KEPARO-793889 format. One record per residue (C-alpha): residue in three letters; x, y negated, z negated; residue number from 1; chain. Coordinates in steps of 0.02 Angstrom, whole numbers, plus 50000, padded with zeros to 5 digits. Layout:
# residues N
  resn     xx     yy     zz  resi  chain
   ALA      X      Y      Z   NUM      A
...
This chain:
# residues 271
  resn     xx     yy     zz  resi  chain
   MET  50580  49931  51363     1      A
   PHE  50411  49934  51271     2      A
   GLU  50484  50039  51134     3      A
   LEU  50446  49975  50958     4      A
   GLY  50518  50117  50851     5      A
   ASN  50537  50073  50670     6      A
   LYS  50502  49885  50701     7      A
   ASN  50413  49805  50553     8      A
   ILE  50274  49703  50618     9      A
   VAL  50169  49587  50505    10      A
   ILE  49993  49552  50565    11      A
   THR  49889  49423  50473    12      A
   GLY  49693  49452  50480    13      A
   GLY  49744  49629  50515    14      A
   ALA  49585  49704  50451    15      A
   GLY  49475  49601  50570    16      A
   LEU  49401  49636  50741    17      A
   LEU  49559  49608  50847    18      A
   GLY  49683  49624  50704    19      A
   ARG  49651  49810  50699    20      A
   GLN  49673  49822  50888    21      A
   HIS  49845  49730  50874    22      A
   ALA  49901  49851  50736    23      A
   GLU  49848  50006  50835    24      A
   ALA  49938  49944  50992    25      A
   VAL  50107  49922  50909    26      A
   ALA  50085  50083  50804    27      A
   GLU  50062  50178  50965    28      A
   TYR  50238  50121  51019    29      A
   GLY  50316  50175  50854    30      A
   ALA  50306  50010  50749    31      A
   ASN  50260  49997  50566    32      A
   PRO  50107  49882  50555    33      A
   ILE  50099  49781  50394    34      A
   ILE  49916  49730  50378    35      A
   LEU  49889  49562  50291    36      A
   ASP  49710  49520  50244    37      A
   ILE  49613  49434  50105    38      A
   ASP  49524  49594  50069    39      A
   GLN  49644  49731  49999    40      A
   GLU  49518  49875  50022    41      A
   LYS  49497  49838  50203    42      A
   SER  49675  49809  50241    43      A
   GLN  49732  49972  50152    44      A
   GLU  49591  50067  50244    45      A
   VAL  49657  50007  50412    46      A
   ALA  49835  50042  50364    47      A
   ASN  49792  50216  50307    48      A
   LYS  49699  50262  50468    49      A
   ILE  49844  50195  50566    50      A
   SER  49976  50293  50475    51      A
   SER  49879  50453  50489    52      A
   LYS  49838  50431  50676    53      A
   TYR  50007  50370  50738    54      A
   LYS  50126  50446  50604    55      A
   VAL  50206  50277  50560    56      A
   ASN  50233  50184  50398    57      A
   SER  50089  50064  50386    58      A
   CYS  50034  49972  50233    59      A
   GLY  49896  49848  50186    60      A
   LEU  49916  49699  50072    61      A
   ALA  49797  49572  50002    62      A
   VAL  49860  49398  50036    63      A
   ASP  49779  49225  50045    64      A
   ILE  49885  49147  50175    65      A
   THR  49830  48972  50134    66      A
   LYS  49925  48995  49962    67      A
   GLU  50113  48977  49992    68      A
   ASP  50159  49065  49827    69      A
   GLN  50065  49216  49890    70      A
   VAL  50143  49214  50063    71      A
   GLU  50319  49196  49985    72      A
   LYS  50289  49336  49861    73      A
   CYS  50219  49452  49999    74      A
   CYS  50372  49407  50107    75      A
   ARG  50493  49465  49971    76      A
   TYR  50391  49618  49936    77      A
   ILE  50393  49671  50121    78      A
   LYS  50579  49637  50131    79      A
   ASP  50616  49744  49980    80      A
   ILE  50503  49886  50036    81      A
   PHE  50539  49887  50227    82      A
   GLY  50711  49806  50230    83      A
   GLY  50664  49663  50344    84      A
   ILE  50530  49596  50470    85      A
   ASP  50548  49603  50658    86      A
   VAL  50385  49527  50724    87      A
   LEU  50245  49412  50658    88      A
   ILE  50077  49409  50732    89      A
   ASN  49979  49256  50674    90      A
   ASN  49808  49320  50703    91      A
   ALA  49705  49264  50547    92      A
   ALA  49574  49135  50574    93      A
   ASN  49396  49091  50517    94      A
   ASN  49280  49112  50665    95      A
   PRO  49153  48971  50649    96      A
   GLN  48993  49027  50716    97      A
   VAL  48877  48930  50830    98      A
   GLY  48754  48858  50708    99      A
   GLU  48575  48909  50676   100      A
   SER  48440  48787  50719   101      A
   GLY  48371  48692  50574   102      A
   LEU  48328  48515  50520   103      A
   LYS  48509  48475  50557   104      A
   ASN  48625  48592  50643   105      A
   THR  48788  48585  50549   106      A
   SER  48888  48661  50690   107      A
   ARG  48867  48495  50778   108      A
   LEU  49012  48368  50766   109      A
   GLU  48904  48232  50686   110      A
   PHE  48845  48350  50544   111      A
   PHE  48999  48461  50524   112      A
   PRO  49050  48471  50343   113      A
   LEU  49218  48414  50291   114      A
   ALA  49238  48561  50173   115      A
   THR  49214  48675  50322   116      A
   TRP  49340  48583  50423   117      A
   ASN  49473  48596  50286   118      A
   GLN  49444  48781  50257   119      A
   ASP  49453  48821  50436   120      A
   VAL  49612  48725  50464   121      A
   ALA  49688  48798  50306   122      A
   VAL  49664  48976  50370   123      A
   GLY  49695  48959  50558   124      A
   LEU  49830  48829  50562   125      A
   THR  49908  48799  50387   126      A
   GLY  49914  48985  50366   127      A
   ALA  50005  49009  50523   128      A
   PHE  50133  48880  50474   129      A
   LEU  50159  48957  50306   130      A
   CYS  50179  49131  50379   131      A
   SER  50301  49065  50512   132      A
   LYS  50394  48969  50378   133      A
   HIS  50427  49125  50273   134      A
   PHE  50409  49280  50383   135      A
   GLY  50489  49187  50528   136      A
   PHE  50636  49141  50433   137      A
   GLU  50662  49322  50384   138      A
   ILE  50646  49369  50566   139      A
   SER  50789  49249  50605   140      A
   LYS  50900  49343  50486   141      A
   ARG  50887  49500  50593   142      A
   THR  51040  49546  50693   143      A
   ASN  50937  49557  50854   144      A
   GLY  50810  49423  50812   145      A
   GLY  50625  49456  50844   146      A
   SER  50463  49389  50902   147      A
   ILE  50323  49280  50843   148      A
   ILE  50155  49296  50929   149      A
   ASN  50024  49163  50891   150      A
   ILE  49843  49212  50938   151      A
   SER  49769  49060  51017   152      A
   SER  49616  49067  51135   153      A
   ASP  49556  49011  51309   154      A
   LEU  49475  48877  51204   155      A
   GLY  49648  48820  51154   156      A
   VAL  49677  48770  51338   157      A
   MET  49501  48717  51389   158      A
   ALA  49352  48635  51303   159      A
   PRO  49204  48747  51253   160      A
   ASP  49060  48738  51374   161      A
   GLN  48922  48687  51255   162      A
   ARG  48788  48719  51390   163      A
   LEU  48811  48904  51345   164      A
   TYR  48724  48880  51181   165      A
   ARG  48586  48758  51230   166      A
   LYS  48406  48808  51202   167      A
   ASP  48263  48735  51306   168      A
   GLY  48142  48629  51212   169      A
   LEU  48251  48604  51055   170      A
   GLU  48289  48428  50994   171      A
   GLU  48468  48365  51018   172      A
   GLU  48516  48369  50832   173      A
   LYS  48452  48549  50817   174      A
   GLN  48558  48613  50970   175      A
   SER  48694  48729  50928   176      A
   VAL  48871  48705  50986   177      A
   LYS  49039  48790  50963   178      A
   PRO  49115  48705  50807   179      A
   VAL  49254  48577  50829   180      A
   THR  49378  48671  50713   181      A
   TYR  49400  48816  50831   182      A
   SER  49465  48719  50978   183      A
   VAL  49569  48606  50871   184      A
   ILE  49656  48756  50779   185      A
   LYS  49686  48853  50937   186      A
   SER  49762  48703  51027   187      A
   GLY  49870  48670  50869   188      A
   LEU  49932  48853  50877   189      A
   ILE  49998  48816  51052   190      A
   GLY  50091  48659  50980   191      A
   LEU  50162  48766  50839   192      A
   THR  50218  48895  50970   193      A
   LEU  50318  48769  51070   194      A
   TYR  50399  48708  50912   195      A
   LEU  50447  48878  50851   196      A
   SER  50510  48937  51024   197      A
   THR  50656  48814  51007   198      A
   TYR  50682  48814  50819   199      A
   TRP  50765  48988  50799   200      A
   ALA  50811  49021  50979   201      A
   GLU  50997  49032  50939   202      A
   ASN  50946  49179  50826   203      A
   ASN  50856  49257  50966   204      A
   VAL  50687  49225  50891   205      A
   ARG  50555  49204  51027   206      A
   CYS  50384  49135  51002   207      A
   ASN  50239  49143  51129   208      A
   ALA  50051  49115  51124   209      A
   LEU  49920  49236  51179   210      A
   CYS  49758  49154  51238   211      A
   PRO  49619  49290  51246   212      A
   GLY  49453  49259  51312   213      A
   GLY  49293  49316  51224   214      A
   VAL  49261  49495  51174   215      A
   TYR  49103  49582  51207   216      A
   ASN  49022  49621  51036   217      A
   ASN  48838  49645  51076   218      A
   GLN  48804  49463  51097   219      A
   ASP  48632  49392  51147   220      A
   LYS  48588  49442  51326   221      A
   GLU  48547  49264  51373   222      A
   PHE  48715  49208  51318   223      A
   LEU  48804  49353  51409   224      A
   VAL  48727  49303  51570   225      A
   LYS  48781  49123  51549   226      A
   VAL  48957  49163  51496   227      A
   GLN  48993  49305  51624   228      A
   SER  48941  49188  51767   229      A
   ARG  49089  49074  51717   230      A
   ILE  49216  49220  51722   231      A
   PRO  49280  49275  51891   232      A
   LEU  49286  49457  51837   233      A
   GLY  49106  49440  51789   234      A
   ARG  49118  49513  51610   235      A
   MET  49193  49479  51439   236      A
   ALA  49338  49581  51377   237      A
   LYS  49334  49754  51295   238      A
   PHE  49404  49770  51118   239      A
   ASP  49563  49854  51178   240      A
   GLU  49611  49749  51330   241      A
   TYR  49734  49639  51240   242      A
   LYS  49835  49785  51173   243      A
   GLY  49955  49787  51324   244      A
   ALA  49993  49601  51303   245      A
   ILE  50031  49627  51114   246      A
   VAL  50155  49766  51148   247      A
   PHE  50235  49662  51293   248      A
   LEU  50260  49508  51189   249      A
   ALA  50317  49604  51030   250      A
   SER  50444  49716  51133   251      A
   SER  50605  49684  51230   252      A
   ALA  50495  49694  51386   253      A
   SER  50470  49508  51363   254      A
   SER  50649  49467  51312   255      A
   TYR  50662  49310  51418   256      A
   MET  50487  49252  51380   257      A
   ASN  50489  49107  51256   258      A
   GLY  50372  48963  51226   259      A
   ALA  50244  49033  51350   260      A
   VAL  50057  49026  51339   261      A
   LEU  49987  49185  51408   262      A
   ASN  49802  49165  51464   263      A
   ILE  49707  49335  51471   264      A
   ASP  49530  49286  51501   265      A
   GLY  49465  49370  51661   266      A
   GLY  49509  49214  51756   267      A
   ARG  49398  49097  51661   268      A
   THR  49529  48960  51640   269      A
   ALA  49567  48971  51830   270      A
   TRP  49391  48892  51867   271      A
């Protein structure tokens, strides 16, 4: 029931940290991952490695998902080359970093630049809308339907704990915070998930949201101590610990799962 043989799966932000893991996960079960990224060289590099390792037909394409003409052109190209689309994974997003201390910390809401807000929303939310509009419509034409997976976050269902980023002795306006756009976008993706889950349901197109917790990536030790104390399992996720969920949501194993929000965060949202 987890078989994905010859399924054509579009992954936005596919050359990124978790995008590569999503691509490997579906390739391991026989799918053809189509890697979309702003960087052609990186997307093709990922596709080449996956094709070689898993003996599937993977390709990498350079697409700016904030530009509808590029998304539409890409969709036509994939349909012509692969014959159709079975699964879309809306993974692309800017990851606004907790700001550096300075005269004014621009990660803070009161100093957060409008231009940064617009760019973050364009990639993380508008991009997901455009990809769902075009790729999702193609999925709805498939005889057996398919699946849309929106990559949200534990911060899509809970507020960031800004105490994690505080530094003793620092003035308030210099204190770092998790930027507002991340939570807004990840919450918005859950709203998009609910909308899409009913929109093409008669065509057997399911849509679910995956809300992963943070991934260990050599973060500052002080931060790790703080964040891990807030996770019941006592640690952040490993790179590959979301692979099983991706395969589940993409395959017929989750055939009756639609409009769901799947938290995989070590139990953090349970507290």
